[in-house]
PQR file of N, CA, C, O and H, with PARSE charges and radii, in Angstrom:
ATOM      1  N   ILE A   1      -5.353 -28.676 -18.138 -0.4000 1.5000
ATOM      2  CA  ILE A   1      -5.886 -29.301 -16.930 -0.0000 2.0000
ATOM      3  C   ILE A   1      -7.212 -28.634 -16.594  0.5500 1.7000
ATOM      4  O   ILE A   1      -7.317 -27.407 -16.579 -0.5500 1.4000
ATOM      5  N   ARG A   2      -8.197 -29.433 -16.334 -0.4000 1.5000
ATOM      6  CA  ARG A   2      -9.517 -28.912 -15.977 -0.0000 2.0000
ATOM      7  C   ARG A   2      -9.856 -29.313 -14.558  0.5500 1.7000
ATOM      8  O   ARG A   2      -9.459 -30.371 -14.072 -0.5500 1.4000
ATOM      9  H   ARG A   2      -8.112 -30.429 -16.346  0.4000 1.0000
ATOM     10  N   GLU A   3     -10.595 -28.446 -13.916 -0.4000 1.5000
ATOM     11  CA  GLU A   3     -11.066 -28.753 -12.570 -0.0000 2.0000
ATOM     12  C   GLU A   3     -12.561 -28.990 -12.610  0.5500 1.7000
ATOM     13  O   GLU A   3     -13.285 -28.361 -13.383 -0.5500 1.4000
ATOM     14  H   GLU A   3     -10.918 -27.586 -14.311  0.4000 1.0000
ATOM     15  N   ALA A   4     -13.003 -29.883 -11.789 -0.4000 1.5000
ATOM     16  CA  ALA A   4     -14.437 -30.130 -11.656 -0.0000 2.0000
ATOM     17  C   ALA A   4     -14.826 -29.777 -10.227  0.5500 1.7000
ATOM     18  O   ALA A   4     -14.406 -30.428  -9.271 -0.5500 1.4000
ATOM     19  H   ALA A   4     -12.415 -30.394 -11.161  0.4000 1.0000
ATOM     20  N   ARG A   5     -15.629 -28.743 -10.107 -0.4000 1.5000
ATOM     21  CA  ARG A   5     -16.092 -28.318  -8.782 -0.0000 2.0000
ATOM     22  C   ARG A   5     -17.611 -28.340  -8.756  0.5500 1.7000
ATOM     23  O   ARG A   5     -18.261 -28.015  -9.750 -0.5500 1.4000
ATOM     24  H   ARG A   5     -15.970 -28.214 -10.885  0.4000 1.0000
ATOM     25  N   PRO A   6     -18.167 -28.718  -7.635 -0.5600 1.5000
ATOM     26  CA  PRO A   6     -19.627 -28.649  -7.530  0.2800 2.0000
ATOM     27  C   PRO A   6     -20.078 -27.188  -7.484  0.5500 1.7000
ATOM     28  O   PRO A   6     -19.360 -26.316  -6.994 -0.5500 1.4000
ATOM     29  N   LYS A   7     -21.267 -26.944  -8.000 -0.4000 1.5000
ATOM     30  CA  LYS A   7     -21.823 -25.593  -7.960 -0.0000 2.0000
ATOM     31  C   LYS A   7     -22.291 -25.306  -6.535  0.5500 1.7000
ATOM     32  O   LYS A   7     -23.161 -25.997  -6.004 -0.5500 1.4000
ATOM     33  H   LYS A   7     -21.850 -27.652  -8.398  0.4000 1.0000
ATOM     34  N   VAL A   8     -21.705 -24.283  -5.928 -0.4000 1.5000
ATOM     35  CA  VAL A   8     -22.022 -23.924  -4.547 -0.0000 2.0000
ATOM     36  C   VAL A   8     -22.673 -22.551  -4.549  0.5500 1.7000
ATOM     37  O   VAL A   8     -22.193 -21.637  -5.220 -0.5500 1.4000
ATOM     38  H   VAL A   8     -20.998 -23.722  -6.359  0.4000 1.0000
ATOM     39  N   THR A   9     -23.754 -22.399  -3.809 -0.4000 1.5000
ATOM     40  CA  THR A   9     -24.465 -21.125  -3.717 -0.0000 2.0000
ATOM     41  C   THR A   9     -24.635 -20.749  -2.253  0.5500 1.7000
ATOM     42  O   THR A   9     -25.087 -21.552  -1.436 -0.5500 1.4000
ATOM     43  H   THR A   9     -24.144 -23.142  -3.264  0.4000 1.0000
ATOM     44  N   LEU A  10     -24.263 -19.512  -1.939 -0.4000 1.5000
ATOM     45  CA  LEU A  10     -24.493 -18.958  -0.607 -0.0000 2.0000
ATOM     46  C   LEU A  10     -25.729 -18.077  -0.697  0.5500 1.7000
ATOM     47  O   LEU A  10     -25.787 -17.169  -1.526 -0.5500 1.4000
ATOM     48  H   LEU A  10     -23.895 -18.861  -2.603  0.4000 1.0000
ATOM     49  N   VAL A  11     -26.718 -18.339   0.153 -0.4000 1.5000
ATOM     50  CA  VAL A  11     -27.954 -17.555   0.152 -0.0000 2.0000
ATOM     51  C   VAL A  11     -28.018 -16.743   1.436  0.5500 1.7000
ATOM     52  O   VAL A  11     -27.928 -17.283   2.538 -0.5500 1.4000
ATOM     53  H   VAL A  11     -26.671 -19.077   0.827  0.4000 1.0000
ATOM     54  N   VAL A  12     -28.177 -15.424   1.269 -0.4000 1.5000
ATOM     55  CA  VAL A  12     -28.360 -14.518   2.404 -0.0000 2.0000
ATOM     56  C   VAL A  12     -29.796 -14.020   2.326  0.5500 1.7000
ATOM     57  O   VAL A  12     -30.205 -13.455   1.312 -0.5500 1.4000
ATOM     58  H   VAL A  12     -28.250 -14.986   0.374  0.4000 1.0000
ATOM     59  N   ARG A  13     -30.558 -14.225   3.385 -0.4000 1.5000
ATOM     60  CA  ARG A  13     -31.979 -13.872   3.383 -0.0000 2.0000
ATOM     61  C   ARG A  13     -32.250 -12.770   4.391  0.5500 1.7000
ATOM     62  O   ARG A  13     -31.748 -12.799   5.515 -0.5500 1.4000
ATOM     63  H   ARG A  13     -30.226 -14.683   4.209  0.4000 1.0000
ATOM     64  N   MET A  14     -33.061 -11.788   3.968 -0.4000 1.5000
ATOM     65  CA  MET A  14     -33.494 -10.715   4.857 -0.0000 2.0000
ATOM     66  C   MET A  14     -35.020 -10.728   4.897  0.5500 1.7000
ATOM     67  O   MET A  14     -35.675 -10.783   3.857 -0.5500 1.4000
ATOM     68  H   MET A  14     -33.469 -11.765   3.055  0.4000 1.0000
ATOM     69  N   ALA A  15     -35.568 -10.679   6.084 -0.4000 1.5000
ATOM     70  CA  ALA A  15     -37.017 -10.612   6.254 -0.0000 2.0000
ATOM     71  C   ALA A  15     -37.339  -9.362   7.056  0.5500 1.7000
ATOM     72  O   ALA A  15     -36.723  -9.094   8.087 -0.5500 1.4000
ATOM     73  H   ALA A  15     -35.036 -10.635   6.929  0.4000 1.0000
ATOM     74  N   ALA A  16     -38.323  -8.592   6.564 -0.4000 1.5000
ATOM     75  CA  ALA A  16     -38.711  -7.358   7.245 -0.0000 2.0000
ATOM     76  C   ALA A  16     -40.229  -7.247   7.254  0.5500 1.7000
ATOM     77  O   ALA A  16     -40.900  -7.610   6.288 -0.5500 1.4000
ATOM     78  H   ALA A  16     -38.824  -8.810   5.726  0.4000 1.0000
ATOM     79  N   SER A  17     -40.753  -6.743   8.354 -0.4000 1.5000
ATOM     80  CA  SER A  17     -42.186  -6.467   8.467 -0.0000 2.0000
ATOM     81  C   SER A  17     -42.373  -4.962   8.543  0.5500 1.7000
ATOM     82  O   SER A  17     -41.867  -4.301   9.450 -0.5500 1.4000
ATOM     83  H   SER A  17     -40.208  -6.449   9.139  0.4000 1.0000
ATOM     84  N   VAL A  18     -43.118  -4.429   7.560 -0.4000 1.5000
ATOM     85  CA  VAL A  18     -43.350  -2.988   7.497 -0.0000 2.0000
ATOM     86  C   VAL A  18     -44.841  -2.763   7.280  0.5500 1.7000
ATOM     87  O   VAL A  18     -45.395  -3.159   6.254 -0.5500 1.4000
ATOM     88  H   VAL A  18     -43.529  -4.967   6.824  0.4000 1.0000
ATOM     89  N   ALA A  19     -45.479  -2.131   8.242 -0.4000 1.5000
ATOM     90  CA  ALA A  19     -46.890  -1.732   8.131 -0.0000 2.0000
ATOM     91  C   ALA A  19     -47.788  -2.882   7.659  0.5500 1.7000
ATOM     92  O   ALA A  19     -48.457  -2.767   6.632 -0.5500 1.4000
ATOM     93  H   ALA A  19     -45.030  -1.809   9.075  0.4000 1.0000
ATOM     94  N   ASN A  20     -47.802  -3.968   8.397 -0.4000 1.5000
ATOM     95  CA  ASN A  20     -48.639  -5.140   8.110 -0.0000 2.0000
ATOM     96  C   ASN A  20     -48.235  -5.919   6.860  0.5500 1.7000
ATOM     97  O   ASN A  20     -48.976  -6.806   6.439 -0.5500 1.4000
ATOM     98  H   ASN A  20     -47.258  -4.061   9.231  0.4000 1.0000
ATOM     99  N   TYR A  21     -47.098  -5.622   6.260 -0.4000 1.5000
ATOM    100  CA  TYR A  21     -46.609  -6.357   5.099 -0.0000 2.0000
ATOM    101  C   TYR A  21     -45.296  -7.027   5.469  0.5500 1.7000
ATOM    102  O   TYR A  21     -44.481  -6.457   6.195 -0.5500 1.4000
ATOM    103  H   TYR A  21     -46.496  -4.901   6.602  0.4000 1.0000
ATOM    104  N   ASP A  22     -45.095  -8.238   4.968 -0.4000 1.5000
ATOM    105  CA  ASP A  22     -43.841  -8.962   5.184 -0.0000 2.0000
ATOM    106  C   ASP A  22     -43.064  -8.993   3.869  0.5500 1.7000
ATOM    107  O   ASP A  22     -43.611  -9.353   2.827 -0.5500 1.4000
ATOM    108  H   ASP A  22     -45.757  -8.701   4.379  0.4000 1.0000
ATOM    109  N   TYR A  23     -41.813  -8.623   3.925 -0.4000 1.5000
ATOM    110  CA  TYR A  23     -40.942  -8.617   2.759 -0.0000 2.0000
ATOM    111  C   TYR A  23     -39.792  -9.581   3.013  0.5500 1.7000
ATOM    112  O   TYR A  23     -39.164  -9.547   4.072 -0.5500 1.4000
ATOM    113  H   TYR A  23     -41.369  -8.331   4.772  0.4000 1.0000
ATOM    114  N   ILE A  24     -39.522 -10.438   2.041 -0.4000 1.5000
ATOM    115  CA  ILE A  24     -38.396 -11.370   2.124 -0.0000 2.0000
ATOM    116  C   ILE A  24     -37.554 -11.181   0.869  0.5500 1.7000
ATOM    117  O   ILE A  24     -38.066 -11.252  -0.249 -0.5500 1.4000
ATOM    118  H   ILE A  24     -40.032 -10.466   1.181  0.4000 1.0000
ATOM    119  N   VAL A  25     -36.265 -10.941   1.058 -0.4000 1.5000
ATOM    120  CA  VAL A  25     -35.337 -10.755  -0.058 -0.0000 2.0000
ATOM    121  C   VAL A  25     -34.206 -11.763   0.098  0.5500 1.7000
ATOM    122  O   VAL A  25     -33.624 -11.894   1.175 -0.5500 1.4000
ATOM    123  H   VAL A  25     -35.849 -10.884   1.965  0.4000 1.0000
ATOM    124  N   ASP A  26     -33.901 -12.474  -0.983 -0.4000 1.5000
ATOM    125  CA  ASP A  26     -32.790 -13.429  -0.992 -0.0000 2.0000
ATOM    126  C   ASP A  26     -31.698 -12.916  -1.918  0.5500 1.7000
ATOM    127  O   ASP A  26     -31.973 -12.495  -3.042 -0.5500 1.4000
ATOM    128  H   ASP A  26     -34.374 -12.368  -1.857  0.4000 1.0000
ATOM    129  N   TRP A  27     -30.461 -12.951  -1.443 -0.4000 1.5000
ATOM    130  CA  TRP A  27     -29.297 -12.691  -2.276 -0.0000 2.0000
ATOM    131  C   TRP A  27     -28.599 -14.026  -2.458  0.5500 1.7000
ATOM    132  O   TRP A  27     -28.268 -14.688  -1.474 -0.5500 1.4000
ATOM    133  H   TRP A  27     -30.238 -13.293  -0.530  0.4000 1.0000
ATOM    134  N   GLU A  28     -28.371 -14.432  -3.697 -0.4000 1.5000
ATOM    135  CA  GLU A  28     -27.677 -15.689  -3.990 -0.0000 2.0000
ATOM    136  C   GLU A  28     -26.316 -15.360  -4.594  0.5500 1.7000
ATOM    137  O   GLU A  28     -26.234 -14.676  -5.614 -0.5500 1.4000
ATOM    138  H   GLU A  28     -28.640 -13.895  -4.496  0.4000 1.0000
ATOM    139  N   PHE A  29     -25.258 -15.844  -3.968 -0.4000 1.5000
ATOM    140  CA  PHE A  29     -23.893 -15.644  -4.440 -0.0000 2.0000
ATOM    141  C   PHE A  29     -23.355 -16.998  -4.888  0.5500 1.7000
ATOM    142  O   PHE A  29     -23.317 -17.946  -4.103 -0.5500 1.4000
ATOM    143  H   PHE A  29     -25.325 -16.399  -3.139  0.4000 1.0000
ATOM    144  N   GLN A  30     -22.938 -17.088  -6.155 -0.4000 1.5000
ATOM    145  CA  GLN A  30     -22.434 -18.349  -6.687 -0.0000 2.0000
ATOM    146  C   GLN A  30     -20.929 -18.271  -6.906  0.5500 1.7000
ATOM    147  O   GLN A  30     -20.367 -17.183  -7.037 -0.5500 1.4000
ATOM    148  H   GLN A  30     -22.969 -16.319  -6.793  0.4000 1.0000
ATOM    149  N   THR A  31     -20.290 -19.421  -6.944 -0.4000 1.5000
ATOM    150  CA  THR A  31     -18.831 -19.469  -7.059 -0.0000 2.0000
ATOM    151  C   THR A  31     -18.327 -18.961  -8.407  0.5500 1.7000
ATOM    152  O   THR A  31     -17.150 -18.619  -8.525 -0.5500 1.4000
ATOM    153  H   THR A  31     -20.747 -20.304  -6.838  0.4000 1.0000
ATOM    154  N   ASP A  32     -19.183 -18.903  -9.425 -0.4000 1.5000
ATOM    155  CA  ASP A  32     -18.748 -18.393 -10.726 -0.0000 2.0000
ATOM    156  C   ASP A  32     -18.881 -16.873 -10.824  0.5500 1.7000
ATOM    157  O   ASP A  32     -18.654 -16.303 -11.891 -0.5500 1.4000
ATOM    158  H   ASP A  32     -20.138 -19.181  -9.329  0.4000 1.0000
ATOM    159  N   GLY A  33     -19.248 -16.206  -9.717 -0.4000 1.5000
ATOM    160  CA  GLY A  33     -19.337 -14.751  -9.693 -0.0000 2.0000
ATOM    161  C   GLY A  33     -20.738 -14.205  -9.908  0.5500 1.7000
ATOM    162  O   GLY A  33     -20.939 -12.992  -9.839 -0.5500 1.4000
ATOM    163  H   GLY A  33     -19.433 -16.669  -8.850  0.4000 1.0000
ATOM    164  N   LEU A  34     -21.695 -15.054 -10.164 -0.4000 1.5000
ATOM    165  CA  LEU A  34     -23.068 -14.614 -10.392 -0.0000 2.0000
ATOM    166  C   LEU A  34     -23.721 -14.228  -9.073  0.5500 1.7000
ATOM    167  O   LEU A  34     -23.619 -14.948  -8.080 -0.5500 1.4000
ATOM    168  H   LEU A  34     -21.532 -16.039 -10.221  0.4000 1.0000
ATOM    169  N   ILE A  35     -24.395 -13.076  -9.077 -0.4000 1.5000
ATOM    170  CA  ILE A  35     -25.170 -12.628  -7.917 -0.0000 2.0000
ATOM    171  C   ILE A  35     -26.608 -12.458  -8.384  0.5500 1.7000
ATOM    172  O   ILE A  35     -26.876 -11.731  -9.340 -0.5500 1.4000
ATOM    173  H   ILE A  35     -24.477 -12.491  -9.883  0.4000 1.0000
ATOM    174  N   ARG A  36     -27.521 -13.127  -7.712 -0.4000 1.5000
ATOM    175  CA  ARG A  36     -28.939 -13.077  -8.087 -0.0000 2.0000
ATOM    176  C   ARG A  36     -29.729 -12.597  -6.880  0.5500 1.7000
ATOM    177  O   ARG A  36     -29.517 -13.067  -5.762 -0.5500 1.4000
ATOM    178  H   ARG A  36     -27.303 -13.717  -6.935  0.4000 1.0000
ATOM    179  N   ILE A  37     -30.641 -11.661  -7.111 -0.4000 1.5000
ATOM    180  CA  ILE A  37     -31.502 -11.146  -6.043 -0.0000 2.0000
ATOM    181  C   ILE A  37     -32.930 -11.562  -6.360  0.5500 1.7000
ATOM    182  O   ILE A  37     -33.437 -11.328  -7.457 -0.5500 1.4000
ATOM    183  H   ILE A  37     -30.813 -11.280  -8.019  0.4000 1.0000
ATOM    184  N   LYS A  38     -33.560 -12.180  -5.381 -0.4000 1.5000
ATOM    185  CA  LYS A  38     -34.954 -12.633  -5.559 -0.0000 2.0000
ATOM    186  C   LYS A  38     -35.826 -12.001  -4.513  0.5500 1.7000
ATOM    187  O   LYS A  38     -37.032 -12.247  -4.483 -0.5500 1.4000
ATOM    188  H   LYS A  38     -33.148 -12.370  -4.490  0.4000 1.0000
TER
END
């Protein structure tokens, strides 16, 4: 028996301003266990 599930991604975003610079970091969590940081 096989299941068909849509690919779902949860994105957690952090934005920080440090000394006139803006930093944005995204963490992507996928249902297959993959974690990607951008």
